[in-house]
C-alpha positions in Angstrom: -40.6 -110.7 -78.0 -37.5 -113.1 -77.5 -34.3 -114.1 -79.1 -35.3 -116.9 -81.4 -32.0 -118.7 -81.8 -31.1 -118.2 -78.1 -34.5 -119.9 -76.9 -34.2 -122.7 -79.5 -30.7 -123.5 -78.1 -31.7 -123.3 -74.4 -34.0 -126.0 -74.7 -33.0 -129.9 -74.8 -35.1 -132.3 -76.8 -35.3 -136.2 -76.7 -37.5 -138.7 -78.3 -38.1 -142.1 -77.0 -40.4 -145.2 -76.7 -42.2 -146.8 -73.8 -44.5 -149.7 -73.4 -47.8 -148.8 -71.6 -50.6 -151.1 -70.5 -52.4 -150.3 -73.5 -49.4 -150.9 -75.9 -46.5 -149.2 -77.5 -46.0 -145.5 -77.0 -43.7 -142.7 -78.2 -42.3 -140.0 -75.7 -41.0 -136.4 -76.5 -39.1 -134.8 -73.6 -38.5 -131.2 -73.4 -36.5 -129.4 -70.7 -35.0 -126.0 -70.1 -33.3 -124.2 -67.1 -34.8 -121.1 -65.7 -33.3 -118.4 -63.5 -35.9 -118.7 -60.8 -36.1 -120.6 -57.6 -38.0 -123.9 -57.6 -40.7 -122.7 -55.4 -41.4 -119.8 -57.8 -41.3 -122.0 -60.9 -43.6 -124.5 -59.4 -46.2 -121.7 -58.5 -45.8 -120.6 -62.2 -46.7 -124.0 -63.6 -49.5 -124.9 -61.0 -51.2 -121.8 -59.8 -54.3 -121.3 -62.0 -54.0 -117.6 -61.5 -50.4 -117.7 -63.2 -50.8 -120.5 -65.8 -52.7 -118.1 -68.1 -49.9 -115.6 -67.8 -47.7 -117.8 -70.1 -49.8 -120.7 -71.2 -53.7 -121.0 -71.4 -56.7 -120.2 -69.1 -57.3 -123.2 -67.0 -60.3 -124.2 -64.9 -61.1 -127.1 -62.7 -59.9 -128.9 -59.6 -56.1 -128.5 -59.7 -55.2 -131.4 -57.2 -54.5 -135.0 -57.5 -57.6 -136.9 -58.7 -59.1 -133.5 -60.1 -60.2 -132.6 -63.6 -58.7 -129.7 -65.5 -59.6 -127.9 -68.8 -57.3 -125.7 -70.6 -59.4 -123.1 -72.7 -59.8 -124.3 -76.3 -57.3 -127.2 -75.7 -56.8 -130.2 -73.7 -58.5 -131.6 -70.6 -57.6 -134.5 -68.3 -57.2 -135.8 -64.8 -54.5 -134.9 -62.5 -53.0 -138.3 -61.6 -50.3 -137.3 -59.2 -49.0 -134.1 -57.6 -45.8 -133.9 -55.5 -44.8 -130.1 -54.9 -42.6 -128.9 -55.7 -41.1 -131.6 -57.7 -43.4 -133.2 -60.1 -47.0 -133.8 -61.3 -48.6 -136.0 -63.9 -51.9 -135.8 -65.7 -53.6 -137.3 -68.6 -53.8 -135.2 -71.8 -57.2 -135.6 -73.5 -57.5 -133.9 -76.8 -59.4 -134.6 -80.1 -60.8 -137.9 -78.9 -57.3 -139.2 -78.0 -55.8 -139.8 -74.6 -52.1 -139.2 -73.8 -50.1 -138.4 -70.7 -47.8 -135.7 -69.5 -45.4 -135.6 -66.7 -43.6 -132.5 -65.4 -40.6 -132.6 -63.3 -38.8 -129.8 -61.5 -35.3 -129.9 -60.1 -33.4 -127.2 -58.2 -29.9 -126.7 -59.6 -26.6 -125.7 -57.9 -26.6 -122.4 -59.8 -29.9 -121.5 -58.2 -31.7 -122.0 -61.5 -34.5 -124.5 -61.8 -34.6 -127.2 -64.5 -38.1 -128.0 -65.9 -38.6 -131.2 -67.8 -41.9 -132.2 -69.6 -42.4 -135.7 -71.0 -45.4 -136.4 -73.3 -46.3 -139.8 -73.9 -48.8 -141.1 -76.6 -49.7 -144.3 -78.3 -48.2 -144.8 -81.8 -50.5 -144.0 -84.5 -50.4 -143.0 -88.2 -50.1 -139.4 -87.2 -46.7 -140.1 -85.7 -45.6 -141.6 -89.1 -46.9 -138.5 -90.9 -45.8 -135.7 -88.6 -43.2 -137.0 -86.3 -42.4 -135.6 -82.8 -42.7 -132.0 -83.9 -46.3 -132.2 -84.1 -46.5 -131.8 -80.3 -43.0 -130.8 -79.7 -43.4 -127.4 -81.5 -46.3 -126.6 -79.2 -44.2 -127.4 -76.0 -41.4 -125.3 -77.4 -43.7 -122.4 -77.7 -45.1 -123.0 -74.1 -41.5 -123.2 -72.6 -40.7 -119.9 -74.5 -43.9 -118.4 -72.8 -42.7 -119.6 -69.5 -39.2 -118.0 -70.1 -40.7 -114.7 -71.0 -42.9 -114.8 -67.9 -40.3 -115.8 -65.5 -37.7 -113.3 -66.8 -40.2 -110.4 -66.8 -42.5 -111.1 -64.1 -45.3 -110.1 -66.5 -48.0 -111.9 -68.4 -47.5 -112.7 -71.9 -50.1 -110.9 -74.0 -52.0 -113.5 -75.7 -53.1 -111.5 -78.8 -49.5 -110.3 -79.2 -48.4 -113.9 -78.7 -50.7 -115.2 -81.5 -49.8 -112.3 -83.9 -46.0 -113.2 -83.1 -46.4 -116.7 -84.3 -47.6 -115.6 -87.8 -44.5 -113.2 -88.0 -41.2 -113.9 -89.7 -39.6 -114.6 -86.2 -42.3 -116.7 -85.2 -42.3 -118.8 -88.4 -38.4 -119.0 -88.0 -38.8 -120.3 -84.5 -41.4 -122.9 -85.4 -39.2 -124.1 -88.3 -36.2 -124.3 -86.2 -38.1 -126.2 -83.6 -39.4 -128.6 -86.1 -35.9 -129.2 -87.3 -34.8 -129.9 -83.8 -37.3 -132.3 -83.1 -36.5 -134.1 -86.5 -32.8 -134.4 -85.3 -34.0 -135.6 -81.9 -36.0 -138.4 -83.9 -33.0 -139.4 -86.0 -30.7 -139.5 -82.9 -33.3 -142.0 -81.4 -33.2 -144.2 -84.3 -35.6 -143.0 -86.9 -34.9 -143.3 -90.6 -33.5 -139.9 -91.5 -35.4 -139.5 -94.7 -38.7 -140.2 -93.3 -38.1 -138.1 -90.3 -36.9 -135.2 -92.6 -40.2 -135.7 -94.8 -42.4 -135.8 -91.6 -40.6 -132.5 -90.2 -41.5 -130.9 -93.5 -45.2 -131.7 -93.2 -45.2 -130.3 -89.7 -43.4 -127.2 -90.5 -45.8 -126.5 -93.4 -48.8 -127.1 -91.0 -47.4 -124.7 -88.4 -46.2 -122.0 -90.7 -48.9 -122.0 -93.4 -50.6 -118.6 -94.0 
């Protein structure tokens, strides 16, 4: 499907903190450059006909103030949309509300840099699983976008799901988990606690 190590190394990951109106929050930020012009990448990440080709089927009113629903996953409100540069939305899942912001920037090379920041209030799950709990999912999504943009084709969902249970898929998620652990330590987390959380996250993603 894709070169696991190459894709892992193509991505930058950061862990940070913010203070939101409702209190302290943690942030995970993932970014990657793609060999496509910004208008094409913007279309890929906002067009409801293209989003399912690399992510999940989406329904709703995809404009500022509108509500969206990802099939079998999160829903939310689109809070801001500034094509082709950025959009922001709530991310409502499992009774919890967090926030995402996606930023695009055209590079001198002709590539487009995509950066996604996910912000969530601190809770016990952060201590238990660390940033990899959401970071691995975003790593998989950025990989799907890479496959779609490089091939022009849709990622087969059944093949993609089967891949995640393969040796390559488990290796990808294990490497992603370790990268998020390293990013957490770089941001000041206790190394032993971060490693323990990453171990729990890796086990959750690769079980079976």
